[in-house]
C-alpha positions in Angstrom: -35.1 -72.2 6.6 -33.0 -68.9 6.3 -30.0 -68.8 4.0 -26.7 -67.3 5.3 -24.7 -65.8 2.4 -20.9 -65.8 3.0 -18.1 -64.0 1.0 -15.1 -65.9 -0.5 -13.1 -65.6 2.7 -16.0 -67.0 4.7 -17.2 -63.7 6.2 -21.1 -63.7 6.6 -22.6 -61.0 4.4 -26.3 -61.3 5.0 -29.0 -63.7 6.3 -32.0 -64.2 4.0 -35.4 -65.2 5.4 -37.6 -67.5 3.2 -39.5 -65.6 0.5 -37.5 -62.4 0.8 -35.1 -60.5 -1.4 -32.0 -58.3 -0.5 -30.9 -55.6 -2.9 -29.0 -53.4 -0.5 -26.1 -55.6 0.6 -24.4 -56.1 -2.7 -24.8 -55.0 -6.3 -26.7 -58.3 -7.1 -30.2 -59.4 -5.9 -29.9 -62.0 -3.1 -33.2 -63.9 -2.5 -34.3 -66.4 0.1 -35.9 -69.8 -0.3 -39.2 -69.7 -2.1 -38.9 -66.1 -3.4 -41.7 -65.6 -6.0 -39.5 -63.6 -8.6 -36.6 -66.0 -8.4 -36.2 -66.7 -12.1 -36.2 -63.0 -13.3 -33.8 -61.9 -10.6 -31.4 -64.8 -11.2 -31.3 -64.1 -14.9 -30.6 -60.4 -14.3 -27.8 -61.2 -11.9 -26.2 -63.4 -14.6 -26.5 -60.6 -17.2 -25.0 -58.1 -14.7 -22.1 -60.4 -14.1 -21.7 -61.1 -17.8 -21.5 -57.4 -18.7 -19.5 -56.5 -15.5 -22.2 -54.0 -14.5 -21.5 -52.0 -17.7 -22.8 -48.4 -17.1 -21.7 -44.7 -17.0 -22.0 -44.8 -13.2 -20.4 -47.3 -10.8 -22.6 -50.0 -9.2 -23.8 -49.5 -5.6 -23.1 -51.7 -2.6 -19.8 -52.9 -4.2 -17.5 -55.6 -2.7 -13.7 -55.7 -2.8 -12.6 -57.4 -6.0 -15.9 -56.5 -7.9 -15.5 -55.6 -11.6 -17.2 -52.7 -13.4 -17.0 -51.7 -17.0 -17.0 -47.9 -17.2 -18.9 -47.1 -20.4 -18.1 -43.4 -20.1 -14.4 -44.1 -20.5 -14.6 -47.6 -22.0 -12.4 -49.1 -19.2 -12.7 -52.2 -17.0 -12.2 -51.2 -13.3 -11.9 -53.2 -10.1 -13.1 -52.1 -6.6 -10.1 -52.0 -4.1 -12.2 -51.2 -1.0 -12.0 -47.5 -1.6 -12.6 -46.8 -5.3 -12.9 -48.4 -8.7 -9.4 -48.4 -10.4 -8.7 -49.2 -14.1 -7.5 -52.7 -14.8 -4.4 -52.8 -17.0 -4.4 -49.2 -18.3 -4.5 -45.6 -17.1 -7.4 -43.6 -15.7 -8.9 -41.5 -18.5 -10.5 -38.3 -17.2 -10.4 -34.5 -17.3 -9.3 -34.2 -13.7 -6.8 -36.3 -11.7 -8.2 -39.3 -9.7 -8.9 -38.4 -6.1 -7.2 -41.5 -4.8 -4.1 -43.1 -6.3 -1.2 -45.5 -5.5 2.4 -45.2 -6.4 2.9 -46.0 -10.1 -0.7 -45.3 -11.2 -1.1 -43.5 -14.5 -3.7 -41.0 -15.5 -4.4 -39.7 -19.1 -5.6 -36.1 -19.0 -8.3 -36.2 -21.7 -8.6 -32.4 -21.7 -4.9 -31.7 -22.6 -4.0 -35.1 -24.0 -1.1 -35.6 -21.6 0.0 -38.7 -19.6 0.9 -38.5 -15.9 2.3 -41.0 -13.3 1.7 -40.8 -9.5 4.9 -40.6 -7.5 3.3 -41.4 -4.2 2.6 -37.7 -3.4 1.6 -35.9 -6.6 1.1 -36.5 -10.4 4.2 -36.1 -12.5 3.9 -35.2 -16.2 5.3 -37.9 -18.6 4.5 -36.1 -21.9 3.9 -34.5 -24.2 5.2 -31.3 -22.5 2.9 -29.1 -24.5 -0.9 -29.1 -23.9 -3.2 -30.1 -26.7 -3.9 -27.2 -29.1 -0.8 -25.3 -28.1 1.2 -26.3 -31.2 4.5 -28.2 -31.3 7.3 -26.6 -29.4 10.7 -28.3 -29.0 14.3 -28.5 -30.3 14.5 -31.1 -33.2 17.6 -32.7 -34.6 17.4 -32.8 -38.4 19.5 -33.5 -41.5 19.3 -31.5 -44.7 21.5 -31.4 -47.9 23.5 -28.4 -48.9 23.5 -27.2 -52.5 26.1 -29.8 -53.4 24.0 -32.7 -52.1 26.1 -33.2 -49.0 24.1 -34.1 -45.8 24.4 -31.5 -43.0 23.3 -32.0 -39.4 21.4 -29.1 -37.8 19.2 -28.5 -34.7 15.9 -26.7 -35.4 14.3 -24.6 -32.7 10.5 -24.9 -33.1 7.9 -22.8 -31.2 4.2 -23.3 -31.9 4.9 -25.2 -35.1 7.2 -22.4 -36.4 11.0 -22.9 -37.0 12.3 -19.8 -35.3 16.1 -20.6 -35.6 18.6 -23.1 -36.7 21.9 -24.1 -34.9 24.6 -25.3 -37.2 28.4 -26.1 -36.7 29.2 -24.7 -40.2 27.9 -22.2 -42.8 26.2 -23.6 -46.0 23.5 -23.0 -48.5 20.6 -25.5 -48.3 19.6 -27.5 -51.4 16.3 -26.5 -52.9 13.6 -26.4 -51.8 15.6 -26.3 -48.5 14.1 -24.9 -45.3 11.6 -22.0 -45.5 13.1 -18.8 -44.0 16.7 -20.0 -44.3 18.3 -19.3 -47.7 21.7 -19.5 -46.0 22.5 -21.2 -42.7 25.3 -19.5 -40.8 27.8 -21.1 -38.4 26.2 -20.8 -34.9 22.6 -19.5 -34.6 20.6 -18.3 -37.6 17.2 -16.6 -37.2 14.4 -17.2 -39.7 13.8 -14.4 -42.2 10.1 -15.3 -42.2 9.9 -13.6 -38.7 10.5 -10.2 -40.3 12.1 -8.1 -37.5 13.5 -11.0 -35.5 16.6 -10.0 -33.6 18.9 -11.2 -30.8 17.9 -9.2 -27.7 20.1 -9.1 -24.5 23.6 -8.3 -23.4 26.8 -9.5 -25.3 30.1 -10.0 -23.6 32.0 -9.2 -26.8 31.5 -7.7 -30.2 33.2 -7.5 -33.6 36.1 -5.1 -34.2 35.8 -1.8 -36.0 38.7 -1.1 -38.3 40.8 -3.5 -36.3 39.9 -1.8 -33.0 37.5 -3.3 -30.5 34.1 -1.6 -30.7 34.1 -0.9 -27.0 36.9 1.6 -27.5 34.8 3.9 -29.6 32.6 6.8 -28.3 29.1 6.8 -29.9 27.5 10.1 -31.1 23.9 9.1 -30.6 23.9 8.2 -26.8 25.3 9.4 -23.5 28.9 8.0 -23.2 31.5 7.7 -20.5 35.2 7.6 -21.0 38.0 6.7 -18.6 40.8 8.7 -20.3 41.3 12.4 -20.7 39.6 14.5 -23.4 41.9 17.4 -24.5 41.3 20.2 -26.9 44.7 21.5 -27.7 43.8 25.0 -29.1 42.5 28.2 -27.7 39.4 28.1 -29.9 37.8 25.9 -27.2 34.7 23.8 -27.1 31.3 24.6 -28.7 28.0 23.1 -27.5 24.5 23.2 -28.9 22.8 23.0 -32.3 23.8 26.6 -32.9 27.2 26.3 -31.1 26.0 29.1 -28.8 27.8 27.8 -25.6 31.5 28.4 -25.9 34.2 27.3 -23.5 37.6 28.9 -24.4 40.9 30.1 -23.1 42.7 33.4 -23.7 46.1 33.4 -22.3 45.6 32.5 -18.6 42.0 33.5 -18.5 39.1 31.1 -19.2 35.6 32.2 -20.3 32.2 30.6 -20.6 29.8 32.5 -22.9 26.3 32.1 -24.2 26.0 33.9 -27.6 22.2 33.5 -27.7 20.5 36.9 -27.2 18.9 36.9 -23.7 20.2 33.4 -23.0 21.3 32.2 -19.6 24.1 30.1 -18.2 22.8 27.8 -15.4 25.2 26.1 -12.9 23.6 23.4 -10.8 24.1 20.2 -8.9 21.8 17.2 -8.0 20.9 18.1 -4.4 24.5 19.1 -3.8 26.3 22.4 -3.4 28.0 24.8 -5.7 31.3 25.8 -4.1 33.4 28.8 -5.3 36.8 29.5 -3.8 37.7 33.2 -3.9 35.6 36.3 -4.4 32.5 36.5 -6.6 31.9 39.9 -8.3 28.7 40.4 -10.2 28.0 43.4 -12.3 24.2 43.4 -12.6 21.3 41.8 -10.8 21.6 38.4 -9.1 18.6 36.0 -9.2 18.7 32.8 -7.2 15.9 30.2 -7.8 15.5 27.2 -5.5 13.7 25.9 -2.5 16.4 26.7 0.1 18.8 29.6 -0.1 21.5 29.2 2.5 23.7 32.1 3.6 26.3 30.7 6.0 27.8 33.8 7.7 28.3 34.9 11.3 26.6 38.2 10.6 24.5 39.1 7.6 24.5 42.8 6.8 21.8 44.1 4.5 22.2 47.7 3.4 18.7 47.9 2.0 15.9 49.6 4.0 13.4 46.8 3.3 13.4 43.1 2.8 10.8 42.0 0.3 9.2 38.5 0.3 6.8 37.1 -2.2 8.0 39.7 -4.7 7.1 37.5 -7.7 3.4 37.2 -6.7 1.3 38.9 -9.3 -2.0 39.1 -7.4 -3.5 38.4 -4.0 -5.1 35.2 -5.3 -1.7 33.6 -5.8 -0.3 34.5 -2.4 1.0 31.6 -0.2 -0.6 31.0 3.1 2.5 31.7 5.1 5.2 34.4 4.6 7.8 35.5 7.1 10.7 34.3 9.2 11.7 30.7 10.2 14.0 29.8 13.1 15.6 26.3 12.9 16.1 24.8 16.4 17.3 21.2 15.9 16.2 17.8 14.7 13.0 17.5 16.8 14.4 15.1 19.4 12.6 17.1 22.0 9.6 19.5 21.9 12.0 22.5 22.5 13.7 21.8 19.2 10.7 22.3 17.0 11.1 25.0 14.4 9.6 28.4 15.2 7.9 30.9 12.8 6.9 34.6 12.8 4.8 34.8 9.7 1.9 36.6 8.0 -0.8 33.9 7.9 -2.8 34.7 4.8 -5.4 32.0 5.6 -6.5 33.5 8.9 -10.2 34.5 9.0 -11.2 36.9 11.7 -14.3 36.6 13.9 -15.4 40.1 12.8 -14.3 41.9 15.9 -11.2 43.6 14.4 -10.9 46.3 11.8 -8.4 44.8 9.4 -8.6 41.1 10.1 -11.7 40.6 7.9 -9.5 41.4 4.9 -7.8 38.1 5.5 -4.5 37.3 7.3 -2.8 38.2 10.5 0.8 38.3 12.0 1.1 35.0 13.9 3.8 33.2 15.9 3.8 29.4 15.3 5.9 26.3 16.2 6.1 23.2 13.9 4.1 20.2 15.0 6.0 17.4 16.7 7.9 15.3 14.1 7.1 17.7 11.2 10.1 20.0 11.1 10.6 18.9 7.4 7.1 19.8 6.4 6.8 23.6 6.6 4.0 24.6 9.0 2.1 21.2 8.8 -0.4 21.3 11.6 1.3 24.2 13.5 0.7 25.3 17.1 0.5 28.8 18.4 3.3 30.1 20.7 3.7 33.0 23.0 4.7 36.5 22.2 6.2 38.7 24.9 6.6 42.5 25.0 7.0 45.2 27.6 3.9 47.1 26.5 1.4 46.0 24.0 -0.5 48.8 22.2 -3.4 48.1 19.9 -6.9 49.3 19.0 -8.7 46.2 20.4 -8.0 42.8 21.9 -9.9 39.5 21.5 -9.5 35.9 22.7 -10.6 32.7 21.2 -12.1 30.9 24.3 -14.7 32.1 26.7 -14.0 31.3 30.4 -12.0 32.8 33.2 -10.0 30.2 35.1 -7.5 29.9 38.0 -5.2 27.0 39.0 -6.1 25.2 42.3 -4.4 22.2 43.9 -6.4 19.0 43.7 -6.3 15.9 45.9 -7.4 13.5 43.1 -7.1 13.2 39.4 -9.7 15.3 37.5 -10.5 16.0 33.8 -12.2 18.7 31.8 -15.9 19.0 32.7 -15.6 17.7 36.3 -17.5 19.7 38.9 -15.3 20.5 42.0 -15.9 21.9 45.5 -13.6 23.8 47.8 -12.4 21.1 50.2 -10.7 17.7 50.5 -7.1 17.3 51.6 -5.9 20.0 49.2 -7.7 23.0 47.8 -10.3 21.4 45.6 -11.8 17.9 45.1 -14.6 16.4 43.0 -18.2 17.0 44.1 -20.0 13.9 45.4 -23.0 15.3 47.3 -26.3 16.1 45.6 -27.2 19.8 45.8 -23.8 20.5 47.5 -23.6 24.2 48.6 -19.8 24.0 48.5 -19.8 23.8 44.7 -16.9 26.0 43.4 -16.3 25.6 39.7 -15.6 23.3 36.7 -12.3 21.9 35.3 -11.5 23.9 32.1 -9.6 22.6 29.1 -8.7 25.9 27.2 -9.5 28.9 29.3 -9.6 32.4 27.7 -7.8 33.9 30.7 -5.8 31.8 33.2 -4.8 33.2 36.5 -2.1 31.8 38.8 -0.6 30.1 35.7 2.7 28.9 37.2 1.2 27.3 40.4 1.6 23.8 38.9 0.6 21.4 36.1 -2.8 20.3 34.9 -2.3 17.1 36.9 -1.6 18.8 40.3 -3.2 22.2 39.8 -6.0 21.9 37.2 -7.5 25.0 35.7 -10.9 25.7 37.4 -13.4 27.8 35.4 -15.0 30.3 37.7 -17.0 32.2 35.2 -17.9 32.0 31.5 -18.8 29.4 28.8 -17.3 26.0 29.5 -18.2 22.3 28.9 -19.6 20.5 32.0 -20.4 16.9 32.7 -24.2 17.1 32.9 -26.7 14.2 33.6 -30.4 14.5 32.7 -32.2 16.6 30.0 -33.3 20.2 30.2 -33.9 23.4 28.3 -31.7 26.4 27.7 -31.5 28.5 30.8 -32.2 25.6 33.2 -29.9 25.6 36.3 -27.4 22.8 37.0 -26.3 21.7 40.5 -23.9 19.1 41.8 -25.2 15.4 41.7 -24.2 12.5 43.9 -22.0 11.1 41.0 -18.4 12.2 41.4 -17.7 15.4 39.3 -21.1 15.3 37.5 -23.7 18.0 37.5 -27.4 17.5 36.9 -30.3 19.6 35.7 -32.2 20.9 38.7 -35.8 22.1 39.4 -36.1 25.7 40.3 -37.4 24.7 43.7 -34.2 22.9 44.5 -31.9 25.9 43.7 -30.3 28.3 46.2 -27.8 31.0 45.6 -25.1 28.6 47.0 -25.7 25.3 45.1 -26.1 26.5 41.5 -23.1 25.7 39.3 -24.5 27.6 36.3 -27.0 27.3 33.5 -27.5 25.3 30.3 -26.8 27.4 27.2 -28.7 25.1 24.8 -31.4 22.5 25.2 -30.1 19.1 26.3 -32.2 16.2 25.0 -30.2 13.2 26.2 -30.6 12.0 29.8 -27.2 10.3 29.9 -24.1 12.1 31.2 -22.3 14.0 28.5 -20.1 17.2 28.1 -22.5 20.1 27.7 -21.8 23.8 27.1 -22.9 25.8 30.1 -22.5 29.3 31.5 -20.9 28.8 34.9 -20.8 31.4 37.7 -24.3 32.6 37.0 -27.3 31.9 39.2 
């Protein structure tokens, strides 16, 4: 007949068939009627109960209220349905318990400190210093003076060392006294055993000097400020410097500043400010002005010299700056028209070997500052136009390689698009394979632009009619292969010679094209 095992509150735990044993429901062995190993298992159960499952690890299959003696921490613990908690003392471990109730205590065996759980976190009870850190605290103490009279003091101890003593009066301690304190002053006394121990920080007051507060004295070893007036009431004046070379003096109504050092200078300067002189300035000799900005604020500047020399202090060509010349300030860069303009010799220009003098390095160049960079001289500059009635030179060269003209478009286009004459305006994108109406390619930076003022790039794009230009080309081919319009809008394709006529060829590939996908490819347009 099976046994039904119930808990104390009457809840069935397990049903045991005859001759069987259960070791998975509880921490004890439960056996049915007629189990062969009955005697051994019963005795082991009694031993386990007697020793409260003493072990370094908790018993398995525990029940609420079950006891366990933790031999690792030598503590008796009870199972509360979630974890084994110590009975009658704190939890001893290196790390805080994972579960805790309000009022639980935990002794940190690593730092030898006691904590209490406040319902949210562990609060340190003490000691405040971790184990091995030395004693640190303020300690009330009583010592006798040299007359045997007890004195109350407060010792300030850090890492077992008495750093200072606080006393309400001055006295000499009775031998052997307190090491480092032959005399204890009223207030705070530092230990002489600390060597160079000092008070560091700010003081709101100090002792008097000769009956006058120390704050009223000027010091000779630091920079000082005074609120009163410093007067030298004689014409011999003021001398400055180790050799007293700088002399400020008066002679009648005239004042003079002199530097008696041979070859010495007198420098007048401000910190990012201005030097203002009222009246006329007469210089007998040369004038040298050093600085980043030299500002001459006049309506008209008259220079009687035949030449204006810049970079005069440069000793050789290797130390020349990249830009030298004129700068025109036009505003604060709130609009593109306010960007600074420059007419300069660009020493960094490298010619393309088509001019006579350019290969020596440098060229006269007109620039404007990049947007937002007026304060950074010629950072990422842009070329600007130069106008003249007649330009006379030995040769002329341009940077780009196509001839273009503006034509009105009936749709948005972009550089590389193939266009035809037609549509609702003058030009439109090609969409017919082998279209004989093919006209040209949208250019980005033509070498020569005709009909420049017809409109903008959006309404009147620049159409390359002849020359080297990048074209949207699909398919692969070899240098020299002809390209024609494809059925993709604005895209050319590599054509077979048998497909070509004098009317449908856009141009030719300049280099081999290995990729069959559509990509911008340099071509010579306007050739058959």
